[in-house]
SERO-4910 file (N, C-alpha, C, O; in steps of 0.05 Angstrom, whole numbers):
BEGIN
 pado doro    nc1    nc2    nc3   cac1   cac2   cac3    cc1    cc2    cc3    oc1    oc2    oc3
  Met    A   -860    529     58   -846    563     67   -818    543     59   -809    525     73
  Tyr    A   -807    552     32   -776    530     42   -754    549     55   -767    569     53
  Gly    A   -729    558     67   -718    574     79   -697    569     71   -693    550     54
  Ile    A   -675    585     82   -647    590     70   -630    567     74   -650    554     81
  Val    A   -613    552     75   -596    535     90   -575    539     83   -569    531     61
  Pro    A   -563    547     94   -527    558     89   -504    528     90   -502    508    106
  Phe    A   -493    535     71   -470    521     57   -444    513     70   -434    534     79
  Arg    A   -432    497     73   -413    501     98   -401    478     76   -413    465     59
  Ser    A   -381    479     82   -363    482     66   -343    456     85   -333    458    108
  Gln    A   -344    429     63   -313    406     94   -298    402     70   -299    379     62
  Gly    A   -284    420     55   -259    422     47   -249    390     26   -256    367     34
  Leu    A   -239    392     10   -235    367      6   -224    342     -4   -224    327    -23
  Ala    A   -210    347     31   -198    320     42   -222    327     61   -226    352     60
  Ser    A   -230    321     68   -252    333     82   -274    298     74   -279    276     84
  Val    A   -282    321     37   -298    295     10   -282    274     15   -287    253     28
  Leu    A   -263    282      4   -247    242     -2   -248    227     21   -260    207     24
  Arg    A   -236    236     35   -242    221     67   -275    211     69   -281    201     91
  Asn    A   -290    213     55   -309    214     69   -324    190     48   -340    173     56
  Met    A   -313    194     21   -323    189     -3   -297    157     -1   -303    137    -13
  Asp    A   -285    157      6   -259    125     16   -275    116     46   -268     96     58
  Glu    A   -293    130     54   -294    113     87   -322     86     62   -324     61     60
  Ile    A   -341    113     45   -362     91     48   -346     75     17   -362     58      8
  Phe    A   -326     77      3   -312     37    -19   -308     23     -1   -318      0      0
  Lys    A   -288     33     23   -289      5     39   -304      9     47   -315     22     29
  Arg    A   -328     10     75   -353    -10     64   -353    -26     42   -339    -45     34
  Val    A   -372    -13     33   -395    -18     -4   -385    -50    -18   -394    -73    -22
  Trp    A   -351    -25    -24   -329    -52    -35   -309    -66    -20   -287    -72    -28
  His    A   -314    -68     -8   -283    -85      4   -265   -111     -3   -245   -118      9
  Asp    A   -275   -121    -20   -277   -152    -35   -269   -141    -54   -250   -157    -57
  Ile    A   -264   -117    -83   -262   -114    -98   -247    -98   -109   -254    -75   -113
  Pro    A   -223   -108   -117   -202    -94   -134   -210    -56   -142   -209    -48   -165
  Leu    A   -216    -41   -122   -218    -18   -148   -189      5   -164   -188     29   -163
  Asn    A   -177     -7   -172   -150     10   -175   -139    -29   -177   -144    -51   -168
  Glu    A   -117    -12   -202    -96    -18   -227    -66    -31   -210    -46    -46   -213
  Trp    A    -74    -20   -198    -48    -17   -173    -53    -31   -139    -55    -54   -130
  Asn    A    -53     -4   -126    -75    -12    -96    -97    -33   -108   -116    -30   -123
  Val    A    -85    -56    -92   -123    -62    -92   -135    -61    -67   -159    -55    -67
  Asp    A   -126    -66    -50   -134    -71    -17   -134    -25     -3   -121     -7    -13
  Phe    A   -140    -25      5   -154    -10     32   -138    -13     57   -114     -8     59
  Gly    A   -148    -20     71   -147    -37     95   -127    -25    113   -117     -5    102
  Gly    A   -116    -31    139   -102    -21    168   -100    -11    177   -101      4    158
  Asp    A    -98      0    193    -92     35    219    -78     60    201    -83     84    203
  Trp    A    -60     45    183    -52     70    164    -36     55    150    -41     31    150
  Leu    A    -18     63    137    -10     54    102      3     66    111      2     89    121
  Pro    A     25     45    109     63     63     86     61     78     75     38     83     68
  Pro    A     77     92     66     90     91     34    113     74     24    136     69     31
  Val    A     92     64     -2    115     51    -29    113     57    -43     92     64    -53
  Asp    A    146     56    -56    150     58    -78    142     25    -98    145      5    -85
  Leu    A    135     23   -120    136      7   -144    144     15   -176    136     31   -193
  Thr    A    163     -4   -172    187      3   -201    182    -22   -219    167    -40   -213
  Glu    A    191    -20   -234    195    -49   -265    225    -27   -273    230     -3   -273
  Ser    A    238    -54   -278    242    -54   -299    250    -76   -325    237    -96   -334
  Lys    A    265    -69   -329    268    -97   -355    274   -130   -348    273   -151   -360
  Asp    A    278   -122   -325    293   -152   -312    256   -165   -290    238   -181   -296
  Ser    A    261   -147   -263    251   -141   -246    228   -119   -232    230    -96   -223
  Val    A    215   -131   -234    188   -108   -213    211   -111   -191    228   -128   -188
  Thr    A    204    -77   -167    211    -79   -156    197    -56   -126    198    -32   -123
  Val    A    186    -76   -113    170    -49    -90    187    -41    -48    191    -55    -27
  Lys    A    190    -21    -54    206     -9    -34    185     -2     -5    166     14     -8
  Val    A    188    -13     18    170      6     30    177      6     69    182    -10     87
  Glu    A    173     42     65    182     51    103    171     39    117    147     37    117
  Leu    A    188     27    135    180     21    160    189     15    184    193     -6    195
  Pro    A    193     44    194    197     63    214    190     54    240    170     60    254
  Gly    A    209     40    243    198     33    278    199     -1    277    213     -8    296
  Leu    A    187    -28    261    177    -40    252    207    -55    247    226    -41    242
  Glu    A    209    -74    248    237    -99    247    220   -121    224    200   -115    211
  Lys    A    234   -146    223    224   -156    195    219   -181    202    223   -198    185
  Lys    A    206   -192    235    205   -202    254    158   -194    243    138   -207    235
  Asp    A    164   -165    253    137   -152    243    105   -155    219     81   -153    221
  Val    A    130   -160    197    118   -165    180    123   -183    159    144   -191    149
  Asp    A    105   -187    156     90   -215    145     78   -206    112     58   -194    106
  Leu    A    102   -220     92    109   -211     49     95   -240     40    104   -261     50
  Thr    A     76   -242     24     50   -261      4     50   -247    -20     40   -226    -27
  Val    A     72   -274    -41     63   -260    -73     40   -284    -73     38   -302    -57
  Asn    A     24   -278    -98      9   -305   -102    -16   -300   -131    -37   -289   -124
  Glu    A    -15   -303   -148    -29   -307   -176    -22   -280   -181    -43   -268   -186
  Gly    A     -1   -263   -182      6   -240   -194     -1   -211   -168     -5   -188   -174
  Leu    A      0   -219   -151    -14   -206   -135     10   -198   -103     22   -219   -104
  Leu    A     17   -189    -89     50   -178    -73     18   -160    -42      3   -141    -36
  Thr    A     26   -183    -35      9   -159     -1     32   -176     13     42   -199     12
  Ile    A     35   -144     32     53   -140     48     33   -138     85     21   -118     77
  Lys    A     27   -140    102     13   -142    121     49   -139    152     73   -146    151
  Gly    A     34   -129    168     49   -119    197     36    -95    217     21    -76    210
  Glu    A     42    -98    231     39    -77    256     58    -67    262     79    -78    256
  Lys    A     59    -40    277     66    -28    288     54    -13    323     38      5    328
  Lys    A     67    -27    336     57    -41    370     67     -3    371     86     10    363
  Glu    A     37      3    391     39     28    400     57     36    426     67     19    441
  Glu    A     59     62    429     87     62    457     80     58    477     72     80    483
  Lys    A     75     42    498     63     41    527     62     74    527     82     86    521
  Lys    A     39     88    534     27    112    547     29    111    573     19     96    590
  Glu    A     52    144    573     56    151    606     22    166    619      4    176    605
  Thr    A     23    165    635     -7    184    638     13    212    666      6    235    674
  Asp    A     30    199    669     37    235    688     60    252    659     79    266    666
  Lys    A     55    247    636     63    274    620     33    285    602     15    271    592
  Tyr    A     35    311    603     19    322    582     34    321    556     55    334    553
  Phe    A     18    300    526     38    311    496     18    324    494     -3    319    505
  His    A     26    350    471     31    369    463     24    363    435      9    376    420
  Arg    A     35    342    431     40    339    398     44    303    388     65    290    391
  Ile    A      9    288    370     33    262    374     24    266    343      4    278    338
  Glu    A     44    252    319     28    253    297     38    230    290     39    230    266
  Arg    A     47    208    299     71    176    296     43    165    292     22    171    304
  Ser    A     47    141    267     20    135    271     19     95    269     38     84    258
  Phe    A     -2     82    279     22     62    295    -27     52    291    -48     65    288
  Gly    A    -16     22    296    -43      3    284    -23    -30    263      0    -39    262
  Ser    A    -48    -34    251    -41    -55    246    -30    -38    201    -35    -16    192
  Phe    A    -20    -54    193    -21    -47    159    -39    -74    146    -52    -93    154
  Ile    A    -32    -64    125    -37    -77     99    -36    -69     67    -30    -45     67
  Arg    A    -39    -76     48    -23    -55     29    -24    -97      3    -23   -120     11
  Thr    A    -28    -86    -26    -37   -105    -30    -33   -106    -64    -53   -118    -74
  Phe    A    -24   -101    -75    -16    -89   -106    -14   -110   -126     -2   -131   -120
  Arg    A    -24   -109   -147    -26   -114   -165      2   -123   -191     -2   -120   -216
  Leu    A     17   -130   -184     47   -129   -206     33   -130   -228     13   -142   -238
  Pro    A     54   -107   -236     45    -94   -281     56   -123   -284     77   -111   -291
  Ala    A     63   -150   -285     75   -157   -290     77   -187   -289     92   -195   -271
  Gly    A     65   -205   -303    101   -240   -292    120   -243   -283    142   -239   -293
  Val    A    114   -252   -262    140   -261   -246    145   -287   -234    128   -303   -228
  Lys    A    165   -288   -231    164   -318   -220    173   -306   -201    191   -290   -196
  Glu    A    146   -325   -184    153   -325   -143    167   -341   -132    180   -335   -113
  Asp    A    167   -354   -138    190   -377   -135    222   -362   -123    232   -368   -101
  Lys    A    237   -339   -143    241   -341   -144    244   -297   -126    263   -282   -130
  Val    A    226   -291   -113    232   -272    -97    236   -258    -83    217   -244    -81
  Lys    A    269   -246    -56    271   -231    -51    278   -211    -41    289   -192    -52
  Ala    A    270   -215    -14    260   -191     10    299   -177     23    321   -188     19
  Glu    A    296   -154     37    303   -156     43    302   -124     65    307   -103     54
  Phe    A    298   -125     83    297   -114    112    322   -100    132    337   -110    149
  Lys    A    319    -63    118    339    -57    127    340    -25    130    343    -10    110
  Asp    A    339    -17    153    346     23    164    318     14    164    307     35    158
  Gly    A    295     -9    168    270     11    166    256     12    140    234     22    134
  Val    A    281     -6    122    259     -8     88    259    -30     74    277    -38     58
  Leu    A    224    -47     84    228    -62     67    232    -62     29    215    -52     15
  Ile    A    268    -80     11    258    -67      0    255   -101    -19    273   -115     -9
  Val    A    242   -117    -39    226   -134    -49    226   -135    -80    215   -121    -98
  Thr    A    245   -159    -81    254   -170   -113    244   -185   -113    246   -202    -95
  Leu    A    218   -184   -149    210   -195   -162    222   -201   -181    226   -180   -193
  Pro    A    237   -226   -197    251   -226   -218    238   -223   -239    226   -203   -231
  Lys    A    225   -228   -268    198   -223   -284    200   -254   -294    218   -271   -293
  Ala    A    176   -255   -302    188   -293   -313    194   -288   -345    188   -266   -354
  Glu    A    206   -307   -363    226   -298   -386    203   -293   -410    210   -283   -431
  Glu    A    176   -302   -404    152   -302   -428    165   -254   -426    181   -241   -439
  Glu    A    149   -250   -407    148   -227   -401    179   -207   -399    181   -183   -398
  Ile    A    200   -228   -399    223   -215   -419    233   -214   -443    255   -205   -450
  Lys    A    212   -225   -460    218   -233   -471    198   -220   -494    200   -224   -519
  Lys    A    179   -207   -481    156   -202   -499    158   -163   -508    169   -142   -499
  Val    A    145   -169   -525    153   -143   -546    142   -153   -558    138   -176   -567
  Thr    A    132   -119   -563     98   -113   -596    107    -99   -615    109    -75   -611
  His    A    111   -106   -632    120    -87   -647     92    -69   -672     80    -83   -688
  Val    A     87    -45   -673     68    -44   -687     71    -32   -718     94    -28   -727
  Glu    A     49    -26   -731     62    -33   -757     49      8   -757     24      8   -756
  Ile    A     56     25   -758     46     54   -780     40     39   -796     51     17   -801
  His    A     20     52   -811      0     56   -822     11     87   -838     -5     99   -853
***
């Protein structure tokens, strides 16, 4: 005899979180997305990635970090940003009503949308924002595809 099993909705956010964990465990070394290659880390700082005619620009919000806390590499069309935000010393004599700030290590790796001059990359860290400017390679700037219309 079969019994009726009650349905318990997990909610979309919970389902997506579970799916992310499964993908992390199974496919951790394989790029699953064209732009964001790695998942990694305890928290993920927000990133803006834009492209102009001459360059690719990446802006990363890193509040509470200093430039010495961040490692930046460009290799074979991949930009990798690593860092760690240290947790403040917890005081045991205080009762915390809410803790929402994220701490821990992070890694963000992006496949760049265009070929860049890796030896001409510039990075600036100001007011908690990392701005990385990657000039495009000359062949990328000149690359224009004309399509014949039939």
